[in-house]
Structures are given as structure tokens and as C-alpha cells.
C-alpha positions in Angstrom: -54.9 0.9 33.7 -53.0 3.4 35.8 -49.2 3.7 35.7 -48.9 1.8 38.9 -50.6 -1.2 37.3 -48.2 -1.0 34.4 -45.3 -1.2 36.8 -46.7 -4.3 38.4 -45.7 -6.3 35.3 -42.0 -5.7 36.0 -39.9 -7.6 38.6 -40.1 -7.0 42.3 -37.4 -4.4 42.2 -39.8 -2.1 40.4 -41.7 -1.4 43.7 -38.5 -0.2 45.3 -37.7 2.0 42.3 -41.2 3.5 42.5 -40.7 4.5 46.1 -37.3 6.0 45.2 -38.9 8.0 42.4 -41.6 9.3 44.8 -38.8 10.4 47.2 -37.0 12.1 44.4 -40.1 13.9 43.3 -40.7 15.1 46.9 -37.1 16.4 47.1 -37.3 18.0 43.8 -40.5 19.8 44.7 -38.9 21.0 48.0 -35.9 22.3 46.2 -37.9 23.9 43.3 -36.0 21.9 40.7 -37.2 22.5 37.0 -37.2 18.7 36.5 -39.9 18.3 39.1 -42.7 18.9 36.6 -41.4 16.1 34.2 -40.8 13.7 37.1 -44.2 14.3 38.6 -45.8 13.9 35.3 -44.0 10.6 34.8 -45.3 9.0 38.0 -48.6 10.8 38.6 -50.2 8.4 41.0 -47.5 6.0 42.3 -46.7 8.0 45.4 -50.3 8.7 46.2 -51.5 5.1 46.0 -50.2 2.7 48.6 -50.3 -1.0 47.8 -53.8 -2.1 48.8 -54.7 -5.7 49.8 -57.1 -7.5 47.5 -58.5 -11.0 47.4 -58.5 -13.6 44.7 -62.0 -14.5 43.7 -61.5 -17.0 41.0 -58.8 -19.4 39.7 -59.6 -20.7 36.2 -57.6 -22.8 33.8 -58.2 -23.1 30.0 -56.6 -24.6 26.9 -55.5 -21.9 24.5 -54.3 -21.8 20.9 -51.5 -24.2 19.8 -51.8 -26.3 23.0 -51.0 -23.5 25.4 -52.3 -23.6 29.0 -53.9 -20.4 30.3 -54.3 -19.6 34.0 -56.7 -16.8 34.7 -56.8 -15.1 38.2 -59.6 -12.7 39.1 -59.4 -10.2 42.0 -62.1 -8.4 43.8 -60.4 -5.1 43.1 -57.5 -3.3 41.5 -54.0 -3.0 42.8 -52.7 -6.6 42.7 -49.0 -6.9 42.0 -48.2 -10.5 40.9 -44.6 -11.5 40.3 -43.9 -14.3 37.8 -40.7 -16.4 37.9 -39.5 -19.7 36.5 -38.0 -22.2 39.0 -36.8 -25.4 37.3 -39.8 -27.2 35.8 -42.3 -25.0 37.6 -43.7 -21.5 37.1 -44.3 -19.6 40.4 -46.7 -16.7 40.7 -46.2 -14.7 44.0 -48.8 -12.2 45.0 -47.7 -10.4 48.2 -50.8 -8.2 48.5 -53.5 -10.7 47.4 -55.1 -13.2 49.8 -56.4 -16.6 48.8 -59.8 -17.8 50.3 -59.9 -21.2 51.9 -62.1 -22.7 49.2 -59.5 -22.0 46.5 -56.6 -23.5 48.5 -56.5 -26.8 46.7 -54.5 -28.5 44.0 -55.8 -28.7 40.5 -55.0 -31.7 38.2 -55.0 -30.3 34.6 -53.3 -33.2 32.8 -56.4 -33.8 30.7 -56.1 -30.4 29.0 -53.0 -31.7 27.1 -50.9 -28.6 27.8 -47.4 -28.3 29.3 -49.1 -27.6 32.7 -49.7 -30.8 34.7 -50.7 -29.5 38.1 -51.6 -26.2 39.8 -51.0 -25.7 43.6 -52.6 -22.7 45.2 -51.6 -21.9 48.8 -51.1 -18.9 51.2 -47.6 -17.4 51.4 -46.9 -14.9 54.2 -49.3 -12.1 54.0 -50.2 -13.0 50.5 -50.6 -16.1 48.3 -48.6 -18.2 45.9 -49.5 -20.4 42.9 -47.1 -23.1 41.6 -47.7 -24.4 38.0 -45.9 -27.8 37.5 -44.9 -28.3 33.9 -43.6 -31.0 31.6 -41.3 -30.6 28.6 -39.9 -27.4 27.2 -42.2 -24.4 27.5 -42.4 -20.6 27.2 -44.2 -18.4 29.6 -46.0 -15.0 29.2 -48.0 -13.0 31.7 -50.1 -9.8 31.4 -52.6 -8.0 33.5 -55.8 -6.3 32.3 -58.2 -4.6 34.9 -58.8 -7.0 37.7 -57.6 -10.1 35.8 -54.1 -11.6 35.6 -53.4 -14.1 32.9 -50.4 -16.5 32.7 -49.9 -18.4 29.4 -47.6 -21.5 29.3 -47.1 -22.6 25.7 -45.0 -25.5 24.4 -41.7 -24.5 22.9 -41.8 -25.4 19.2 -39.0 -27.6 17.9 -36.6 -26.0 15.4 -37.9 -26.6 11.9 -35.6 -28.1 9.3 -33.6 -25.6 7.3 -35.7 -24.4 4.4 -39.0 -25.8 5.7 -42.0 -23.6 5.1 -44.4 -23.8 8.1 -46.7 -21.3 9.8 -44.1 -20.8 12.5 -41.2 -20.1 10.0 -43.4 -17.7 8.0 -44.3 -15.9 11.2 -40.6 -15.8 12.3 -39.6 -14.5 8.9 -42.3 -11.7 9.0 -41.1 -10.8 12.5 -37.5 -10.7 11.3 -38.3 -8.4 8.4 -40.4 -6.2 10.7 -37.5 -5.9 13.2 -34.8 -5.5 10.6 -32.5 -2.7 11.6 -33.4 -3.0 15.3 -30.9 -4.5 17.7 -32.2 -3.4 21.2 -33.0 -5.8 24.0 -36.5 -7.2 23.8 -39.1 -5.6 26.1 -42.7 -6.4 26.9 -45.2 -3.5 27.6 -48.9 -3.7 28.3 -50.3 -0.2 28.9 -53.7 1.3 28.8 -54.0 5.1 28.6 -50.6 5.8 30.0 -48.8 9.1 29.4 -46.3 9.1 26.5 -43.7 10.8 28.8 -44.0 7.8 31.1 -43.4 5.3 28.3 -40.4 7.3 27.1 -38.9 7.1 30.6 -39.4 3.3 30.8 -37.7 3.0 27.4 -34.8 5.2 28.6 -34.3 2.8 31.5 -34.3 -0.2 29.2 -31.8 1.3 26.7 -29.5 3.0 29.2 -29.8 6.2 27.1 -30.6 9.7 28.0 -34.0 10.8 26.7 -34.8 14.5 26.4 -38.5 15.2 25.7 -39.6 18.5 24.4 -42.3 20.5 26.3 -44.7 19.9 23.4 -44.6 16.1 23.9 -48.0 15.4 25.5 -50.9 12.8 25.4 -51.4 9.2 26.4 -51.0 5.9 24.5 -52.4 2.4 24.8 -50.2 -0.5 23.6 -49.4 -4.1 24.1 -45.9 -5.2 22.9 -44.5 -8.6 23.5 -40.7 -9.3 23.1 -40.2 -6.3 20.8 -36.7 -4.6 20.6 -36.8 -1.4 22.7 -35.6 0.7 19.7 -38.5 -0.6 17.6 -40.9 0.0 20.5 -39.7 3.6 20.6 -40.3 4.1 16.9 -43.8 2.6 17.2 -44.7 5.0 20.1 -43.2 8.0 18.2 -45.1 7.2 15.0 -48.4 6.7 16.9 -48.2 10.2 18.4 -46.7 12.1 15.4 -43.3 12.4 17.1 -39.7 12.0 15.8 -36.3 11.7 17.4 -32.7 12.8 16.8 -29.8 11.0 18.4 -26.5 12.6 19.4 -24.2 10.1 21.0 -25.9 8.7 24.1 -28.7 11.4 24.1 -32.0 11.1 22.2 -34.1 14.2 21.6 -37.8 13.5 21.2 -40.1 16.2 19.7 -43.0 16.6 17.3 -42.1 16.1 13.7 -42.9 19.7 12.6 -40.7 21.1 15.4 -37.7 18.9 14.4 -38.2 19.8 10.7 -38.3 23.5 11.5 -35.1 23.2 13.6 -33.2 21.4 10.9 -34.4 23.8 8.2 -33.1 26.7 10.2 -29.8 24.9 10.8 -29.4 24.2 7.0 -30.3 27.8 6.1 -27.6 29.0 8.5 -25.1 26.7 7.0 -25.8 27.8 3.5 -25.6 31.4 4.5 -22.1 30.8 5.9 -21.0 29.0 2.8 -22.2 31.9 0.6 -19.9 34.3 2.5 -16.9 31.9 2.4 -14.1 32.5 -0.1 -13.5 30.1 -3.0 -10.2 28.3 -3.6 -9.0 26.2 -6.6 -7.1 23.0 -6.4 -5.9 20.4 -9.0 -6.5 16.8 -8.3 -4.4 14.3 -10.2 -6.1 11.2 -11.4 -3.8 8.2 -11.3 -5.7 4.9 -12.0 -8.8 6.1 -13.8 -9.8 8.5 -16.5 -10.5 12.1 -15.6 -13.2 12.4 -18.2 -15.0 9.3 -16.8 -14.9 10.6 -13.3 -16.1 14.1 -14.4 -19.0 12.5 -16.2 -19.9 10.3 -13.2 -19.8 13.3 -10.8 -21.9 15.6 -13.0 -24.5 12.9 -13.9 -24.7 11.2 -10.5 -28.4 11.8 -10.4 -29.1 11.6 -14.1 -29.5 15.3 -14.5 -26.5 15.9 -16.7 -24.4 19.1 -16.6 -27.0 21.7 -17.7 -26.4 20.9 -21.3 -22.6 21.2 -21.1 -20.4 18.2 -22.0 -16.7 17.5 -22.4 -14.0 18.8 -20.2 -15.1 22.4 -20.2 -18.5 21.9 -18.5 -19.3 24.0 -15.4 -21.4 23.2 -12.4 -24.2 25.8 -12.8 -26.8 23.1 -13.4 -26.6 19.5 -12.3 -23.6 19.7 -10.0 -25.2 22.1 -7.5 -28.1 19.7 -7.4 -26.2 16.5 -6.6 -24.5 17.8 -3.4 -20.9 17.2 -4.5 -20.3 20.9 -4.9 -21.8 24.0 -3.4 -23.9 26.6 -5.3 -20.8 28.4 -6.5 -18.6 25.3 -7.1 -17.2 24.2 -10.5 -15.3 21.2 -11.8 -13.3 20.9 -15.0 -11.6 17.8 -16.5 -8.3 18.1 -18.4 -7.9 15.1 -20.7 -4.3 15.8 -21.7 -2.9 15.8 -18.1 -5.7 13.5 -16.7 -6.4 16.1 -14.0 -9.5 17.5 -12.4 -9.7 21.2 -11.5 -12.1 21.9 -8.6 -13.1 25.4 -7.5 -15.2 25.7 -4.4 -15.1 26.4 -0.6 -12.4 24.5 1.3 -14.9 22.2 3.0 -16.3 21.0 -0.3 -12.9 20.6 -1.9 -11.8 18.4 1.1 -14.9 16.3 0.6 -14.2 16.1 -3.2 -10.7 14.9 -2.5 -12.0 12.2 -0.2 -14.6 11.1 -2.7 -12.0 10.9 -5.6 -9.6 9.0 -3.4 -12.2 6.3 -3.0 -13.0 6.2 -6.8 -9.4 6.6 -8.1 -7.6 3.6 -6.8 -6.0 0.5 -8.5 -8.3 -2.5 -8.9 -7.4 -6.1 -8.4 -6.7 -8.3 -11.4 -7.7 -11.9 -12.1 -5.7 -14.6 -13.8 -8.1 -17.0 -15.6 -6.6 -20.3 -16.6 -8.8 -22.5 -18.9 -8.2 -26.1 -19.8 -10.1 -27.7 -22.7 -9.8 -31.5 -22.9 -11.2 -33.4 -25.9 -10.7 -37.2 -25.6 -11.7 -39.6 -28.4 -11.8 -43.4 -28.6 -12.6 -45.1 -31.9 -13.1 -48.8 -32.8 -14.0 -50.2 -36.2 -14.1 -53.7 -37.5 -15.2 -55.2 -40.9 -15.6 -58.8 -42.1 -16.3 -59.7 -45.7 -16.0 -62.5 -48.3 -15.6 -63.1 -52.0 -16.9 -66.2 -53.5 -16.9 -67.6 -57.1 -17.7 -70.9 -58.9 -17.1 -71.8 -62.6 -18.2 -75.1 -64.2 -17.0 -76.3 -67.7 -18.5 -79.2 -69.9 -16.1 -81.4 -72.0 -17.5 -82.9 -75.4 -16.6 -86.1 -77.1 -14.0 -84.3 -79.2 -12.2 -83.3 -76.1 -13.0 -79.7 -76.4 -14.2 -77.8 -73.5 -17.3 -75.8 -74.1 -18.5 -73.5 -71.5 -21.6 -74.9 -69.8 -23.5 -72.2 -68.1 -20.3 -70.1 -67.6 -20.2 -68.5 -64.1 -23.2 -68.7 -61.9 -23.8 -65.0 -62.0 -22.4 -62.1 -60.0 -23.6 -60.7 -56.6 -21.9 -57.5 -55.6 -19.3 -55.6 -57.6 -16.8 -57.5 -59.6 -13.9 -55.3 -60.7 -10.9 -57.7 -60.8 -12.2 -59.7 -63.8 -12.0 -62.9 -61.8 -15.6 -63.8 -62.3 -16.6 -63.9 -58.7 -20.2 -64.7 -58.0 -20.3 -63.0 -54.5 -18.2 -59.9 -54.0 -18.7 -58.5 -50.5 -15.3 -57.3 -49.3 -14.6 -55.8 -45.8 -14.9 -52.1 -46.6 -17.7 -50.4 -44.5 -16.3 -48.5 -41.4 -12.6 -49.1 -41.8 -10.3 -46.9 -44.1 -7.2 -49.1 -44.4 -7.0 -51.9 -47.0 -8.4 -55.1 -45.5 -6.3 -58.2 -45.1 -7.5 -61.2 -47.1 -7.0 -65.0 -47.2 -7.8 -66.6 -50.6 -8.3 -70.3 -51.5 -8.7 -71.6 -55.1 -9.8 -75.2 -55.9 -9.3 -76.5 -59.5 -10.6 -79.8 -60.7 -11.6 -81.1 -64.2 -14.2 -78.6 -65.5 -14.7 -77.0 -62.1 -13.0 -74.1 -60.2 -13.8 -72.6 -56.8 -12.5 -69.3 -55.5 -13.0 -68.2 -51.9 -11.5 -65.1 -50.3 -12.1 -63.9 -46.7 -11.2 -60.3 -45.8 -11.1 -58.6 -42.4 -9.8 -55.3 -40.9 -10.0 -53.9 -37.4 -9.0 -50.3 -36.5 -8.6 -48.7 -33.1 -7.7 -45.1 -32.2 -7.3 -43.0 -29.1 -6.6 -39.4 -28.9 -6.6 -36.5 -26.5 -6.4 -32.8 -27.4 -5.6 -30.4 -24.5 -5.8 -26.6 -24.9 -4.7 -24.4 -22.1 -5.6 -20.7 -22.7 -4.6 -18.1 -20.0 -5.5 -14.5 -19.7 -5.1 -11.7 -17.1 -7.6 -8.9 -16.9 -8.7 -6.2 -14.4 -11.7 -6.6 -12.2 -14.9 -6.1 -14.2 -13.0 -5.6 -17.4 -13.6 -8.0 -20.3 -10.6 -10.0 -21.5 -10.3 -11.9 -24.8 -7.7 -14.2 -26.1 -7.8 -15.9 -29.5 -5.6 -18.5 -31.2 -6.3 -20.2 -34.5 -6.3 -19.7 -38.3 -8.6 -18.7 -41.1 -9.7 -21.2 -43.7 -10.2 -19.9 -47.3 -13.0 -21.1 -49.5 -14.7 -20.0 -52.8 -18.1 -18.5 -53.1 -20.0 -17.8 -56.4 -21.9 -14.6 -57.1 -23.6 -13.4 -60.2 -24.6 -15.4 -63.2 -28.3 -15.1 -62.4 -29.5 -13.9 -65.8 -29.0 -11.5 -68.7 -25.8 -13.3 -69.7 -24.0 -12.4 -66.6 -21.0 -14.6 -65.9 -20.6 -16.1 -62.4 -17.8 -14.6 -60.4 -15.7 -16.6 -57.9 -14.9 -14.9 -54.6 -12.5 -16.1 -51.9 -13.7 -15.8 -48.4 -12.2 -16.8 -45.1 -13.7 -18.5 -42.0 -12.1 -18.3 -38.6 -11.3 -21.5 -36.8 -10.3 -20.4 -33.3 -9.6 -21.3 -29.8 -11.1 -18.3 -28.0 -11.6 -17.4 -24.3 -13.7 -14.4 -23.5 -14.3 -13.6 -19.8 -15.4 -10.7 -17.6 -14.5 -11.3 -13.9 -16.0 -9.7 -10.8 -14.3 -10.0 -7.5 -16.8 -10.3 -4.6 -16.3 -9.0 -1.0 -15.8 -12.6 0.3 -12.8 -13.2 -2.0 -14.6 -15.2 -4.7 -14.8 -14.5 -8.4 -17.9 -14.3 -10.5 -17.0 -15.2 -14.1 -19.2 -14.3 -17.1 -17.4 -16.2 -19.8 -17.5 -17.6 -23.3 -15.2 -20.5 -24.4 -15.0 -21.6 -28.0 -13.0 -24.4 -29.6 -13.3 -24.9 -33.3 -11.6 -27.4 -35.6 -11.8 -28.4 -39.3 -13.4 -31.8 -39.7 -13.0 -32.3 -43.4 -13.0 -30.5 -46.7 -16.1 -30.8 -48.8 -15.6 -31.0 -52.5 -17.7 -28.7 -54.7 -17.6 -29.5 -58.4 -15.8 -26.9 -60.4 -15.3 -24.7 -57.4 -12.8 -26.4 -55.1 -13.4 -27.3 -51.5 -15.5 -25.9 -48.6 -14.5 -26.6 -45.0 -16.7 -28.5 -42.6 -16.0 -27.1 -39.1 -16.8 -28.7 -35.8 -17.8 -26.1 -33.2 -17.6 -26.5 -29.5 -18.8 -23.5 -27.4 -19.7 -22.8 -23.8 -21.4 -19.6 -22.7 -22.0 -19.4 -18.9 -21.7 -17.5 -15.7 -20.3 -19.1 -12.6 -19.2 -18.2 -9.1 -15.8 -19.7 -8.1 -13.6 -19.5 -5.0 -10.1 -18.0 -5.4 -7.8 -20.7 -6.8 -10.6 -23.3 -7.1 -10.9 -25.3 -10.3 -14.4 -25.9 -11.6 -15.8 -27.8 -14.6 -18.1 -25.3 -16.4 -19.1 -27.6 -19.2 -18.9 -31.2 -20.5 -20.3 -33.2 -23.4 -20.0 -36.9 -23.8 -20.8 -38.6 -27.1 -21.0 -42.3 -27.8 -21.9 -43.8 -31.2 -22.3 -47.6 -31.6 -23.1 -48.7 -35.1 -23.2 -52.1 -36.8 -24.2 -53.2 -40.3 -24.8 -56.4 -42.2 -24.9 -56.8 -46.0 -25.8 -60.3 -47.2 -27.4 -62.2 -50.1 -31.0 -62.9 -49.3 -31.7 -66.5 -48.2 -28.2 -67.6 -48.9 -26.8 -65.3 -46.2 -29.1 -66.9 -43.6 -27.8 -70.5 -44.1 -25.8 -71.6 -41.0 -22.1 -71.5 -41.3 -22.1 -71.4 -45.2 -24.1 -68.2 -45.0 -21.0 -66.3 -43.9 -19.7 -66.6 -47.5 -22.7 -64.6 -48.7 -22.5 -61.6 -46.2 -20.3 -59.0 -44.8 -20.4 -57.4 -41.4 -19.1 -54.2 -39.8 -19.1 -52.6 -36.3 -18.0 -49.2 -35.2 -17.8 -47.5 -31.8 -16.9 -43.9 -31.3 -16.5 -42.1 -28.0 -15.8 -38.4 -27.6 -15.7 -36.4 -24.4 -15.4 -32.6 -24.0 -14.5 -31.0 -20.7 -13.8 -27.4 -19.9 -12.0 -26.5 -16.7 -11.6 -23.0 -15.3 -9.3 -21.8 -12.5 -9.4 -18.1 -11.5 -6.7 -16.6 -9.3 -7.0 -13.1 -7.8 -3.9 -11.0 -8.2 -4.0 -8.4 -5.4 -3.0 -5.0 -6.6 -5.2 -2.6 -4.7 -4.3 -1.7 -1.2 -6.8 -2.6 1.5 -9.0 0.3 2.6 
């Protein structure tokens, strides 16, 4: 395809621009301008080839991929210049220099193809012809020309996929986004075959409104087809294909072969180094205010992990690693004074100015964060016990009027400790701790006694423990706050053999409320918290025979990382416990007798609820000045 055919893909104004370029080339040649060679090379055949009249030989319609309609026009020669435009729900193709034979001047009904195109009307228009494609629904159009064929594709516009949906279209869009990352130019469409590289550069210059200077060594042709590609990405593609590179200075882009640019930059760098070698050295002292001079010295000398040529501490020079990392010149040196927290820098003035600017960025106050924690432990307990004591004694009277025991008591069930001779002793004492209340009844008749005692106890308790630790720490610095006590207990060592006596040792165990946190302030004024919250308490003391007591400690700990807005309260952890227990102790068989069986059993019920919640509220305390 010649350059004139490539221009035919652009709007109608392109033809006027081509004539203007041809006129400019003629004027430049008449005046002997040095730009004439480049301009003539850019449009080698446009001025020499007038627009020829061609005829349309075939109008064909096909269904393409993804339900797209494809109109194919064939000409009897080359030189057609179609112009595509969208007009409402129709796509109009104007061909001012292409005639339409009478047998092709008829409407085509293409509804059965199931594409956005419903009808095609082909008719003469002035000295040329016009095709109107009537569409239905949302669509996207694309046209390209190859040889003596002109193709128009009308594809349905895809609906926007749901956020997060993975479809072929979203994957393709993501791939295109990654490929075009870093490019922000206006999308362009090129379809060239064997066109000079200098011509493509001129077209890109027009699209970008930039000045493009091409070296004399930029030669050759390129064939490419790019659809809706940012112009800056299209420029990079063309440069890579021909081994070229670019340098931009304001609104001017210089294009040349890569070896030529590399040689130019190397010569420029050699000249700069030569000037620096002849420049005198100066020494300045830079006071470090908010940081540590030793830490900054170490960061500067080990910026690329190459150390300081074996030197460490405040007396290290720059003859090894520092000249490699670019902070100082070949002759530069930096020394850190720990006592005055000062950096001494000896180098050329340009490097010292850069070092001052670098240290000003590093040595600045950092913001602080107030972390307020709230630990809430809520408990709800319920316990109830029901029990009974029951005893029967029967005595037999003889003729002499003496009472001899007949059978005594009926035996004992349960524990009898009060000497009352109870047969059933199942008092209320399972889940409750307080002494149970009792109702007793005693029946005495001749030779017969009956003791009945009912006991019951119900306990309820509610409690809430609130701990509110607070701590202020600098950005990205760990802060720790502790409050609590140490519980002492005895441990035994020795006494294993050979007559060794055991030795008692006293040790201590920490029981603490502890908040440990490392905050990081993000750029969007949020706080990332890496934190550990601990809340211990002594549950009870366990008796150890001959050695005193050992504490039983309840531990509650949360270790997490969370991102929180400034001033927002978030629950970082919660534990809910619920225990529901019930018990029945009874005399077999007798305890199952309705109503009377209650005298031969005891019951207990216990419900315990415990809930642990940990709240955190970070607040940013602005200290550093905006930069």
C-alpha cells in the first residue's frame, strides 16, 4: 500500500492537507530549503498521483466473530478513498471517486445474519457513490483498507460486566490495560503496508502536537496495523521495530538509532565527569535534627548493599561504596559525628547541594499516633440447686412397756454427718457456693418418727471489667504499655537421688494488661496497626501439698494486623462463651416415683456467659510539616 492509500483511512480533511503538503514541497524545492529532502521523503507519491476514478465490483456482507457484521467492498483498481462516519443509528460510507454499477444499486436486507446491521442501501451520490448501513442497538464501527478491498466491521457494544466478574472481555481489557500502562496519548488507528518510517513519525507528530526531529540515519519502511492504540505507545512500537530510540526535551522529541543516542550520552557523561574532576572541593557540616547521624551515614553508604569499602563507624570515607552509589562524586567523602549528631560532607558544590536536599527529605519529624484500646469482659452467671433430706425411724413396744428398737433406721443413702439418722441425705450443694436455705418437718407418733428437710439455693451474678490502655508512639515505631503484677509461687528442684534434699525456689509469674503496637500511617490518612493485646488475670490458687499454692491464670490475647481510618473505632477481636450445665443425683427407682421421687433426688442448674471484646481507636497526631 502506498502512502496515499494510508492517508485514505483518515477523514476528508486529509486530502486537503496532502495538497497543502505537495504545495509546500514545491515551494521548498524552489527555494532550496534543507527541509525539502525530509518533506519529499515523507510524501513520495501523493503529489504525483491524482485521485483516479474506480468502480465498485462487489458488495458483500458476512457475519464475523462475536456477532459482528462485516461489509466488504471490492474495487476494480487502487486509489479509492472511502470516508466513514456515524449518523444517528446509521453508518454512512462516502466514496467520492468510486462509481456504483446499476446492478449493485439495490437495498440488502441482512436481518437474518443476527448482527447490529439490519439493512444496507447502496446508491449513487454526486460523482461517486454512498452506502448506508442501518443498525439496531449499541454498536462499534471499524474500517480498514487492504489492496483493492475496503472492509467495514460493525460489532455490538458489549455490556459492562459486573465488578469483579471474570470474562473473556474483562481479561482482554485487563491485558490491554497492562500493555498500555504508562501511556496516556490519544488513541490512533494505523493500517500501513511498507510505508517509510519517516512518514509514520510525521503522522504521529501530527497526532501528538509535538515536534519530532529525525536523525539522518533514520531510514527504512514498516508495515503495521494498530487499532485504538495510544500514540505514544504506537511511537514506542515503531521505534523498537526499527532499532530506534527517542529522547524528549520539552515539546521536542529526538529520534535516532540506539547506538547513536548511546554514544551521544556517553560523550556527554564523559564531559561532565571531566568538568567535575577539575572543580574544587568544599566542606560543609549538615546538622541532623530529627534522626540519628550514624543511621543516615549507614543508609547513605550502604544504599546499594556494597558497604563502605570495609570501613564502619563515623570515620568511614567514601573511596569504595559511596562513589558507586551516585550520592557523592569520585572525590567526595562523608563522615558522621555521633557526639554532635552532625554529618561532614566534602565534595564539589553541586554534589553537596544534592546531599543537602537528600538529607532534608530524610531528616524531618514524623507524625505520631495515639492508640486507645478498650478491653471489655462481661460475665453473667446463674446457678440453682434443689435437694432433700429424708429419714424414717420405727420402734416396737413389748408387753413390759419397754421400747426395743425394731429394725432401727431404714439405712442411709447419701452422707449423714449430723447424727440425725437420715435415710436420704441429698442436700442442695452442687453449683452454688453459699449455704442453702432449708425447710424441715418432723413427725413423731408412738414408735414412729419422720424427718423431712427440703433445701434450695439460687445464685445470680453479673460483672463487667473494662480496661482502657492508651499509648502514643511515632510512625513505624513499636510502642509497649504494661500494667499488672507478678504472682509468686514455689518450685522444687533437686532431691532426685544420692540423698540430695529437695530445694524450694520462689519464682514469679507476670499477670499483665499489655498493649504492644507498631503503627504505619498511609498516604490516604489511614493507620495500619500491627498489634498485640494481652489481658491476664488470676483465676484461683491451686493448693500443692507441703509446698503452698500455685496460681491458675486466665489468659486472653489478640495478635493481629488491621487497617483503620483516622479516628475510627474497630473491634479487632471478640470471644463469646456460654456454658449451660445441669445435674441430677437420685436414688435409683425411688427417685423416679412421681411426686414422692423428689424426696430421693437433688437437682442443679448452672449457666455461665462470658464475652470478651477488644476495641481500638487510632488518632493521628500531626507533627511533620507537609512537603
